[in-house]
N, C-alpha and C positions, 0 to 999 in steps of 0.2 A: 705839596711843601715847596717844591722846587720847580720852576719852570725856566726853560732856557729856549730863547728863540732867535734864530739867524745870527749867532754868535760868530763873529769875524774878528781876527787878531792878525794884523801885518805887520812884520818886522822888515822895515825896508823892502827890498824887493822880494822877500820870502812871506808867503801867506801860510801861518801856522795853523789858523781854524779857518774854514770858508764855510759860514751858513749853518754852523751847528745848533740843531733844535732837538730838545728831547725833554721829558719831565720825570720827576720822581715823587712818588705819593707818600703822604706821612706814615712813616713806621716802616717803609720799604728799604730793602737792603739791593742796590744796583751796582753790578760790575761795569768799568768803563774798561773796555779791551782795545788793544791796538799794538801795532808794531811800535819800536824805537822811532820818533820823529812823527807820530800819528796823531798828535796833539792833545794827550792825555794830561800831561802835567801843565801845559799852558791852559787847559779849560779848568783845571783844578784851581790853578793861581788865579784866574780870573773868579771863580766862584768865591774863593777866599777873601777877595779883595786885594790881592796883592799885585794884580795886574789889571791894567785899564783896558778894556776891550777896544778896537778900532769901530765897530759898529755892532748892533743888536741889543738886546736886553736881557735882564735876568731877573727874577722874583724868587724870594726867600721868603717862605712864610708870609707871603703878601706883600712883602716890603721889596720896593724896587732897588736893587743893587746900586744902581747909578744916581738916581735922585734922592734916595734916603740911606746914604752909604753906612752910615754909622748903625743905624737901627738894623740893618741888614747883616752886618757883620757881627752884630752881637748875639745873632741866631746862629752863628757858624763856628764849629770847633774844627781845627785844621791841623793835620798830621802830614809835614811835607816830607819828600823823600829823604832830604837831608835833615837829619833830626834836629831840632832847636834845642839843644841842651847846654848848660853851662858845666863842664867837668869840674869845676872848682868848687861846684855847690853840692850840699846834701839834698836828699831825694825830697824830703818835707819843707825845708826853706825854699828850695826851688818852686815846689808847687804853691806855696805862699806868696812868693813873687809874682808868679804868673796870675794868681787870683787877684792881687794887688792892680796888677797892669789891666785885668777886665773889669775893675771898678768894684769889688766885692768888699762888703766892710768886714769887720772883725770877726762878727758871728758867722755870717755867710761864708767867710774864708775857712773857719774851723769846720763848719758841717760839711763843706764842698771838699775839703781836703780828705777828711775821713771816708766821704763817700767814694772818691775815686782811688783812694789807697785799697778799699776793699774790693771795688769792681775791678781793677786792674792787679789786684793780688798783690800789692806792694806793701803791705803793713810790716812784714818782717824786716824790709830793708828800708824803712822810711828814714832812719839816721845814717845811712850809709853814705859814702860820696859817690856821686854820679860817675866820676872818671874812673873807677874800679869795677864798675858793673859788666855784666856780659852783655854781648849786642842783643840777646833776648830781654833782658831785663831794662837796657836803655831805650828799647822799643816800647816796653809798656811804660815806662815814666813819661816818653813823648806822648803815648795815647792818653795818659792821665792828664799831661797838661792841655790836651784838646777837649777834655771832657770837664774841666774843673768848673766851668762856668754854667754846666748842664745845657749844652746847646741842643737846638731843635735839630740842625743838620749838621753831620759829621763827615769830613772829607778826608778820605785816607789815600796817599800816593804810595803805592808799592809798601803796605805794612809790613809784608813778610821778608822783604829784600834782605840778603844777608844772614837769614836764620838757618838753624840746622832743621833736620827733619822733625824733631820733637819740638822745638820751638814754632815751627810753621804750625803743627797741630794746635798748640796751646793757644797761638795767636788767633787761629781760626775760629777754635771754641770761643775766645774771648769776643770776638766780633760778632759771632751768633748770638752770644748772651745779651748783648746791646740791642739787639732787635726789638722794636717794639717800643723802647724807650728813646731811641733816636731814630732819624732818617739817616741812612748811610749811602754814600756814594764812595767807591774805591776803585782805584785803578790797580791793575795786577797782570802780570804775564803767566801766573800760574792759573791755567785754564781748569782743572781739578777743584782749585780752591774756589773759583767763582762759581762753579757748577754746585758745590756743596753749600755755599754761603748766601747766594743771591737768588731771588726770584726773576730777576730780569737783568739783561745783558745789553749794554749801548757799545757797538762796535765802531771803532774809528779808523778809517784810512785815509792818509794824504789830508788829513784835517778835516774831513767829512764824515758824518754819520752814513755807513753802508748797511747796517742792521740794528734794529731795535725791537726787541720782543723777549718773552719770556723764554727760559731755559728749554722747556717742552716744545715750544714751537720751533726754535732755533736747531734744535737736535732731532725733529721730526716725531717728537713723542707725543704730540697732541692729536695724532690722528688724522692730519692734513695728507701726511705722506708716509710711506714706509720704505724702507730699504730691505733689498733682498739679495743675499750672496749665493752666487750661483757657481759651481765647479764643473767645468766641461772638459770632456777628453777630446772631442772633434770639433773645436770651435771654429768656424767659418773665417775666411780672412776679413771678411766685411762685417764682423760680429757686432761692432759698435753700431753702424747704421742700420743692421738688421733688426737689432734690439729697440733702437730708438723708433722705429718704424711700427712697432707694436702698439696696439691701443692700451692706454694708459701708463706707459713709461715716459717718464719726463727728464731722465737723465741716467747716463751709464759710464762708469768710472773702471777703467780696467785694473786689475790686478796684477802682479807679475806673470808675464806671458808663459814662461816655462811651467807654471803651476795651473794654467788654463781657468783662472778665476775672474770673475767679473763682480761688479756691485751695481744694482739696478735699482734705482729711485721710481717708484710708481705712484700714482695717485691711490687714494685709500677708497675702493669700491668694493661691494660684496665679491668675492670669488676671483679677486684680481691675481692673487698668487696662483690659484689653481689653472687660471687660464695662461698664465705665463708659463709655467711648466708644463701644460700641455702642448703650448706651442714649441718650446724647446726641444722637447721630446718628440714630436712630429716632424720636426727637421732634421732629427738623427744628429744632434749634436753632442751626443753623448753626456747626458746630464747624470752626475754621479753624486752630486751634494746641493742641498738647497736649504737656506735658514734665513730668518728674518733678523735683520741687525738694526741698531740705530746710531746714529751720528753721535760723535762725542762733541764737545765745544772746541776741541782742537782741529776736528774735521772743518767745523763750521768756520773757526777763526781763519784756518788757512785757504779754504776756498774764497773767502771775502778778501782775504789779504792778497790773494792773486787776481783778484777782479773778476772772480767767476760766481759770484752771488747771484739771486733771482732776478 
């Protein structure tokens, strides 16, 4: 559905995107992660046709965004971080206005408005003024305008920003309900949200893709690696180097030194944990706890954001 290749955007002396490449399959929900300034919003603006890239290409549903601009944009619904709402309008007339801009005729507009009012749970407030709505309801109206022309690709920039916990849960459920009907790419700082909604993650740092894979692979739940937590009462001074020297150990992250804890990343091979435990015990390091753990997306995010990815 979406192919992005070597996308670059330069503003004067600043390179916002530097050779970004990734793809999103039809019906997939993909999370676009990164710190402020990583290039998430710039990427979404280019995909929505609101910015022109310095170089690179984008195909949306087989249409080249640069050479067939209008056809590609018809396939896209865009919810920017700054909500595109008119506070002086009521919900239904506003959606009708957006549908007119999208080129829908009168019959199409009526059907489409009914569809998005139901999909976004807005029917009860369809005649209310947008300016008096809560932040959560305003976000739903903004999402409805992105859906009114039934786009193949839905771009969401921070769709839960400013929402309270209950509203975040409701928006998350709404996004999940759209899976299969639309291909979705959304940016978020909420890593739990991404892990619950997305099948895959694209991680940006400094305008470049530093990781792109399924949530299970990035968190080590796919069986390629496993993470073992150890608590020691007599750890040696050179514990980090000593553990890295052991067969099968690919990474070591110390916990609080006063607690004698350490997190060890190992390749997955038969008996790897047993061999690790036997080695630690034989060296007299005072092993008192061992358990398998898995990375959260937050661990992955901060490891790559610090430049310590694979």
